[in-house]
C-alpha positions in Angstrom: -16.6 -49.4 -17.1 -18.7 -50.8 -19.8 -16.2 -53.3 -20.7 -16.2 -54.6 -16.9 -20.0 -54.8 -17.5 -20.5 -56.6 -20.1 -17.3 -59.0 -19.0 -19.7 -59.6 -16.0 -23.2 -60.2 -17.8 -20.6 -62.5 -20.5 -19.7 -64.5 -17.2 -22.6 -64.9 -15.7 -24.2 -66.2 -19.0 -21.4 -68.9 -19.7 -21.9 -70.0 -15.9 -26.1 -69.9 -16.0 -25.0 -72.2 -19.7 -23.1 -74.1 -17.9 -25.0 -74.7 -15.3 -28.3 -76.0 -17.2 -26.9 -77.8 -20.0 -25.5 -81.2 -18.2 -26.3 -84.5 -19.6 -28.5 -86.6 -18.1 -27.1 -90.6 -18.2 -30.7 -91.4 -17.1 -34.0 -90.0 -18.3 -35.6 -91.1 -14.8 -32.9 -89.9 -12.5 -33.2 -86.1 -11.6 -29.9 -84.5 -11.2 -29.2 -83.8 -7.5 -29.5 -79.8 -6.9 -26.4 -77.9 -6.4 -25.7 -76.0 -3.4 -26.3 -72.5 -3.0 -24.5 -69.6 -1.2 -26.8 -67.0 1.2 -25.6 -64.0 2.0 -26.9 -61.2 4.3 -26.2 -57.3 4.1 -27.6 -54.4 5.9 -26.5 -50.9 4.8 -24.3 -49.2 7.8 -22.0 -46.7 9.2 -18.4 -48.5 9.0 -15.7 -48.2 11.1 -11.8 -47.9 10.2 -13.0 -48.0 6.5 -14.1 -51.9 7.6 -17.5 -53.3 5.8 -19.4 -56.1 8.3 -21.0 -58.7 6.4 -23.8 -60.3 9.0 -24.4 -63.8 7.5 -22.9 -65.9 4.5 -23.8 -69.7 4.2 -21.2 -71.1 1.6 -21.6 -74.7 0.8 -17.9 -74.7 0.3 -15.1 -72.8 1.3 -14.5 -69.2 -0.8 -14.4 -65.7 -0.5 -16.2 -62.1 0.2 -15.4 -59.3 -2.1 -16.4 -56.0 -2.3 -17.0 -54.3 -5.7 -17.4 -50.7 -6.8 -21.1 -49.5 -7.8 -21.1 -49.3 -11.6 -23.5 -46.4 -11.8 -25.8 -48.4 -13.9 -27.5 -50.9 -10.9 -24.8 -53.5 -11.2 -21.3 -53.8 -9.5 -17.9 -53.0 -11.4 -16.2 -56.7 -12.1 -13.5 -58.2 -11.9 -11.8 -55.3 -9.8 -12.6 -55.5 -6.3 -11.9 -52.3 -3.7 -11.7 -54.8 -0.4 -9.2 -57.0 0.6 -10.4 -60.5 0.1 -11.7 -62.5 2.5 -12.1 -66.2 3.0 -14.6 -68.1 4.0 -15.7 -71.4 5.5 -17.5 -73.8 4.2 -20.8 -72.9 6.1 -22.1 -69.8 8.6 -19.7 -67.5 8.9 -21.5 -64.3 10.7 -20.1 -60.6 11.2 -17.2 -61.3 8.7 -15.3 -57.8 8.8 -14.1 -56.9 5.1 -11.4 -54.1 4.6 -11.5 -51.7 2.4 -8.0 -51.3 0.4 -6.0 -48.5 1.6 -5.4 -47.5 -1.8 -9.2 -46.8 -2.4 -11.5 -43.6 -1.7 -15.2 -44.2 -0.4 -17.5 -41.5 -0.1 -20.1 -41.0 2.4 -23.4 -42.9 1.2 -22.2 -44.4 -1.6 -23.3 -47.9 -3.2 -20.8 -50.9 -3.1 -21.4 -54.4 -3.7 -20.8 -57.5 -1.3 -20.3 -60.8 -3.9 -19.5 -64.0 -2.7 -16.7 -66.1 -4.6 -15.7 -69.6 -4.7 -12.2 -70.3 -4.2 -11.4 -72.7 -6.9 -7.8 -72.1 -7.8 -4.8 -71.9 -5.9 -6.1 -72.6 -2.6 -5.8 -69.4 -0.2 -5.5 -67.4 -3.5 -7.8 -64.4 -4.5 -7.4 -65.1 -8.0 -10.8 -64.0 -9.9 -10.4 -62.0 -12.9 -13.6 -62.9 -15.0 -12.7 -66.5 -15.7 -13.4 -69.4 -14.4 -11.2 -69.3 -11.5 -12.8 -67.9 -8.4 -16.0 -67.3 -10.2 -18.9 -65.9 -8.0 -21.9 -68.2 -5.9 -24.9 -68.4 -8.1 -28.2 -68.8 -6.9 -31.0 -71.3 -7.8 -31.9 -69.4 -10.7 -28.6 -68.4 -12.1 -27.8 -65.0 -10.5 -24.4 -64.6 -9.0 -24.5 -64.1 -5.1 -24.3 -60.4 -5.0 -25.7 -57.3 -3.0 -25.7 -53.6 -3.1 -25.2 -51.7 0.3 -24.7 -48.0 1.2 -22.0 -47.5 3.5 -21.7 -44.3 5.3 -19.3 -42.0 7.4 -19.2 -41.9 11.2 -20.5 -38.2 12.4 -20.5 -35.5 14.5 -22.8 -32.6 14.8 -22.0 -29.7 16.9 -23.1 -26.2 17.1 -21.2 -23.5 18.2 -21.3 -22.2 22.0 -20.5 -20.9 25.6 -19.0 -22.7 28.0 -21.1 -23.4 31.2 -19.4 -24.7 34.4 -16.3 -25.8 32.1 -18.9 -28.0 30.3 -19.6 -28.4 26.4 -23.0 -30.2 24.7 -22.6 -32.6 21.5 -25.5 -32.2 19.6 -25.2 -35.6 18.1 -22.5 -38.5 17.3 -23.2 -41.3 14.7 -20.6 -44.1 16.0 -20.0 -47.3 14.1 -18.8 -48.7 17.1 -19.0 -48.0 20.8 -15.9 -45.2 21.5 -15.2 -42.3 22.8 -16.0 -38.5 21.4 -12.8 -36.4 22.7 -12.8 -32.5 22.7 -9.0 -31.5 21.4 -8.3 -27.8 22.4 -6.4 -25.3 20.0 -3.1 -24.0 19.8 -3.9 -20.4 20.0 -4.1 -19.7 16.2 -7.2 -21.9 15.9 -5.3 -25.0 15.1 -6.4 -28.4 16.5 -3.8 -29.7 19.1 -2.8 -33.3 19.4 -2.8 -35.6 21.0 -3.8 -34.2 24.1 -7.3 -33.8 25.0 -9.6 -31.7 27.2 -12.6 -33.4 28.0 -13.8 -37.0 27.1 -17.1 -39.2 27.0 -18.2 -42.6 26.1 -20.4 -43.1 23.1 -22.3 -46.1 21.8 -22.7 -48.0 18.1 -25.6 -45.8 16.6 -26.8 -42.3 17.2 -25.8 -40.6 20.3 -27.6 -37.3 21.0 -26.6 -34.2 23.3 -23.9 -35.5 24.9 -22.2 -33.2 27.6 -18.7 -33.4 28.2 -16.8 -31.6 31.0 -13.8 -29.6 30.0 -10.5 -29.7 31.5 -11.1 -26.5 34.5 -7.5 -25.8 34.0 -7.8 -24.2 30.9 -9.6 -21.3 30.1 -12.0 -21.0 27.1 -12.5 -17.7 25.4 -14.9 -15.9 23.4 -14.0 -17.1 19.4 -11.6 -19.6 20.9 -12.1 -23.2 19.1 -12.4 -26.6 20.2 -12.6 -29.9 17.8 -14.4 -32.8 19.1 -12.7 -36.0 17.7 -14.5 -39.9 17.5 -11.9 -42.6 19.0 -12.4 -46.3 19.1 -12.5 -48.1 22.5 -10.3 -51.3 21.7 -7.6 -50.9 24.5 -9.1 -51.9 28.2 -12.8 -51.2 27.1 -14.2 -48.1 29.5 -10.6 -46.4 29.6 -9.4 -44.0 27.1 -5.9 -45.1 26.4 -5.0 -43.1 23.3 -1.9 -41.2 23.7 -0.9 -40.9 19.8 1.9 -43.6 19.8 1.8 -45.4 16.5 0.4 -49.0 18.6 -1.7 -46.8 20.9 -5.2 -48.6 21.5 -8.1 -46.1 20.9 -7.0 -44.6 18.0 -9.0 -41.7 15.8 -12.2 -43.6 13.7 -11.4 -42.8 10.3 -13.4 -42.9 7.1 -12.2 -42.9 3.3 -8.3 -42.8 2.5 -7.0 -39.4 3.1 -3.9 -38.0 4.9 -4.0 -37.6 8.4 -6.3 -35.7 9.8 -8.3 -35.3 6.7 -9.5 -39.1 7.0 -10.5 -38.7 10.6 -13.3 -37.8 11.9 -13.9 -34.3 13.3 -15.3 -31.3 13.2 -14.8 -27.9 15.3 -17.2 -25.3 16.8 -16.6 -21.7 18.3 -16.6 -20.8 21.8 -19.5 -18.4 22.0 -20.3 -15.5 24.3 -22.5 -16.6 27.3 -25.9 -15.3 27.6 -27.6 -14.4 31.3 -29.9 -11.8 31.8 -30.8 -9.3 34.6 -33.8 -7.3 35.9 -32.6 -4.3 38.4 -34.6 -0.8 39.0 -33.2 2.5 40.2 -33.8 2.5 44.1 -33.9 3.3 47.7 -31.7 0.9 49.4 -31.8 -0.7 52.6 -28.4 -1.6 54.6 -26.6 -0.6 52.1 -27.5 -3.2 49.8 -28.7 -3.1 46.3 -32.1 -5.5 45.8 -32.1 -7.0 42.1 -35.2 -8.4 41.3 -34.4 -11.2 39.0 -31.7 -12.6 37.6 -31.6 -15.8 34.7 -28.4 -17.5 34.2 -27.5 -20.5 32.4 -25.2 -21.8 34.5 -23.8 -21.1 37.7 -22.4 -17.2 38.2 -22.0 -13.7 40.1 -23.7 -10.6 40.7 -21.3 -8.0 41.1 -21.8 -3.8 41.6 -19.4 -1.5 40.0 -18.8 1.9 40.7 -19.5 4.7 37.6 -16.6 5.6 35.9 -18.2 9.5 34.9 -18.1 8.8 31.3 -21.2 7.0 31.1 -19.4 3.4 31.9 -18.4 1.0 34.9 -14.8 1.0 36.7 -13.9 -2.2 35.9 -12.4 -4.7 36.8 -12.4 -3.4 40.8 -16.0 -3.8 42.3 -17.8 -2.2 45.5 -19.8 -5.3 46.4 -19.4 -8.9 48.2 -20.0 -10.6 45.0 -23.1 -13.0 45.0 -22.9 -16.4 43.8 -25.8 -17.7 41.6 -26.8 -21.4 40.7 -28.2 -21.7 37.1 -31.8 -20.8 36.8 -33.8 -17.9 37.5 -33.4 -16.2 41.0 -35.4 -13.5 42.3 -34.5 -10.4 45.0 -31.3 -11.1 45.1 -29.9 -8.8 48.0 -26.5 -7.7 46.7 -24.5 -5.8 49.7 -21.8 -3.1 49.4 -18.6 -3.6 50.7 -17.9 -1.8 54.4 -14.9 -0.1 53.0 -16.9 1.8 50.2 -18.8 5.0 50.5 -21.6 6.1 48.9 -23.7 8.9 48.1 -27.3 9.8 47.4 -28.0 9.5 43.9 -25.3 8.4 42.5 -24.7 6.2 39.2 -23.8 1.8 40.2 -23.6 -0.9 37.4 -25.2 -4.3 38.4 -23.0 -6.7 36.4 -23.4 -10.4 36.0 -19.9 -12.8 35.4 -19.6 -16.2 34.5 -17.8 -18.7 36.9 -15.3 -20.5 35.0 -12.4 -20.6 37.6 -12.1 -21.7 40.9 -16.0 -22.6 41.3 -17.5 -20.2 44.3 -14.4 -18.2 43.6 -14.9 -14.7 42.2 -11.3 -14.3 40.2 -12.5 -11.5 37.2 -9.2 -9.3 37.3 -10.1 -8.4 33.5 -6.6 -9.7 32.0 -7.2 -13.5 33.1 -9.9 -14.7 31.1 -11.7 -15.7 34.5 -15.6 -15.0 35.7 -15.6 -13.1 32.7 -19.2 -11.2 31.9 -22.4 -12.3 30.9 -23.4 -11.1 27.5 -27.5 -10.2 26.2 -28.9 -11.9 23.2 -28.3 -8.8 21.4 -24.3 -9.1 22.3 -24.1 -6.5 24.9 -22.4 -7.1 28.3 -24.8 -8.0 30.9 -24.6 -5.1 32.6 -27.4 -2.5 34.2 -26.8 1.3 35.6 -29.7 2.1 38.3 -29.4 5.3 40.7 -29.6 4.5 44.5 -31.3 6.9 47.0 -30.9 7.1 50.4 -33.9 6.2 52.8 -35.3 9.6 54.2 -37.4 11.2 57.0 -38.5 14.9 56.5 -40.1 16.1 59.3 -41.2 20.1 61.0 -40.7 21.6 64.0 -43.9 21.3 65.6 -46.2 21.2 69.0 -47.2 18.5 70.6 -50.7 17.7 70.1 -52.9 15.0 72.2 -49.5 13.2 72.7 -48.5 13.1 68.9 -46.4 14.2 66.5 -46.6 13.9 62.6 -43.3 13.1 60.6 -44.3 15.0 57.0 -42.5 12.3 55.0 -40.8 8.7 55.0 -39.6 7.4 52.4 -38.4 3.4 53.6 -36.5 1.0 51.4 -38.3 -1.8 53.1 -40.9 -2.8 55.2 -40.4 -1.9 59.2 -41.0 1.2 61.8 -40.2 4.7 62.3 -39.6 5.4 66.2 -39.1 8.7 68.4 -35.6 8.7 70.7 -35.7 11.3 73.4 -33.3 13.3 73.9 -30.9 13.2 77.2 -31.5 16.9 78.3 -28.7 18.4 76.3 -29.6 17.9 72.9 -28.4 14.5 72.3 -30.2 11.2 71.2 -31.0 8.4 74.0 -30.0 5.2 72.9 -31.3 2.8 72.6 -34.5 3.0 74.0 -38.0 4.9 72.6 -40.9 7.3 73.2 -42.6 6.3 70.2 -43.2 3.6 67.2 -45.5 3.4 64.2 -44.8 0.4 61.2 -44.2 2.0 58.0 -44.2 0.0 54.5 -41.6 0.1 51.9 -41.8 3.5 49.4 -43.0 6.6 50.4 -45.4 7.5 53.3 -46.8 11.3 54.3 -47.9 12.3 57.1 -47.5 9.4 59.9 -48.6 9.9 63.0 -46.8 8.1 65.8 -48.5 8.5 69.3 -46.0 9.7 72.6 -45.3 7.5 75.7 -48.0 9.2 77.7 -45.3 8.8 80.9 -42.6 11.4 79.5 -43.2 14.9 79.7 -42.2 17.6 76.6 -41.1 20.7 77.1 -41.3 23.8 74.4 -37.3 23.7 72.6 -36.7 19.8 73.6 -35.6 18.0 70.5 -37.1 14.9 69.6 -35.3 12.2 67.2 -37.6 10.3 64.1 -35.1 7.0 63.6 -36.3 4.6 60.7 -35.6 0.9 61.5 -35.9 -2.3 59.9 -38.5 -5.1 60.6 -36.2 -8.5 60.8 -37.0 -10.2 63.5 -41.0 -10.9 64.3 -42.7 -9.2 61.8 -44.7 -6.7 63.5 -42.8 -6.9 66.8 -40.7 -4.1 67.4 -37.4 -6.3 68.9 -34.5 -3.7 68.9 -32.7 -3.4 72.2 -29.3 -2.4 71.1 -27.8 -5.8 71.7 -30.0 -8.8 69.5 -29.9 -7.3 66.4 -33.4 -7.6 65.4 -35.4 -4.8 63.8 -31.8 -2.3 63.4 -31.9 1.3 62.3 -31.9 1.2 58.7 -28.6 2.6 57.2 -27.0 4.7 54.1 -23.3 4.7 53.7 -20.1 3.5 55.9 -19.6 6.5 58.2 -19.0 5.3 61.6 -22.2 5.2 64.0 -24.8 7.0 64.0 -23.6 8.7 61.4 -24.2 6.2 58.7 -28.0 6.1 60.7 -31.5 7.3 58.8 -32.5 9.6 61.6 -33.0 13.4 62.3 -34.4 15.6 64.9 -36.8 18.4 65.0 -37.6 20.6 67.8 -40.9 20.8 69.8 -42.4 24.6 70.0 
């Protein structure tokens, strides 16, 4: 290295001496100034181990070459690390100078761009430190040479869940327009080539937060590896054409000359658990539906109900509810109906769970084995699931006298705002439906000593039965509209026994 440096300095000194010691035949005539070369360079992210020189102006044919840095603020000469690229006289713009395949590059290293004449055998670079193909010089006798810093294209990505079959690449620094593609793993954590499972275009420069949609035919499991890789777009622009063949278009971007794939610009990240949250309380349920106070999802998903397994956990994969599809974001007051085929018991424990939607969109497919629509997790790494105790709405009433055409219901536990109505008996101790002989509004929660005025046109006898029944208020709020057919303000129910076994009602005797 020192020998090269001394040789370079000696060369410059000798060349400078030659330039400035020309004899003058006429003291009154100034020598015609020698034309000089000019060089414009930039630090750059390079593509395919090739440096691009923005502009060079040479007075005659010459060469542009790349020298290694000598570690002391100058180039290593006469050795070059690039292919010598010929220049025509005049301005040469955006000239590509490839690094030799035998030379290694380091991300962020400094190299030296130098302009040389072509004074020997035309079209053959012959500079060895002598006069043949010597450097161009400036007016002040310095070689036309400039240092630049070369950087590798790069990909930055974090471990992440796969939501809606999509991943986010945080940053891609590209040397030219191209593609960022995703390769799958082979099941053992190694990259699968050449097939890809997702792609997105990138532009020259820094690209941030690039969303890539993945092949929906694949399952993306927790801890699975995915491999983002940078490719060129050098075939039909805007169409990804790489198929792994030797002469294929849109090949991988490279930096350095290590054996494939070490020279390729790619990285990997692990698929992590999807994160969601829910809030749900023990509750009196209405119409066999559980009300989930709040669900927060980063992507579309499901809320379902699992039966308790008797050992402090859910019975999976079976569910006892309709799967309720939710879009990403926060959803409040989600009603999750229990399947008509499932029975319920007052006071039993149910498990409310969040699931992803990573298979067929809006089709619940979780079976515990296929990898589809698996559970969301909490920030702490636990499954996003909560046990609750459900209770039936209830009416508590005692036998009583009718005073001032009124009766009093001791306690009503309602799951929703609605009505407490009184049905008459048919003279044989059975309930008369759908007609009522009294009603009063009740609110969600517990109401005690509920007084109901009865129809004055109806007479009552000792021993007669009356039937308090709980209804919900689903039509015009504040107006009782149930007629047995219109579906409005229907009876509150719990469980799936045949009507009226599932209806919330009771009876008492007139004293």
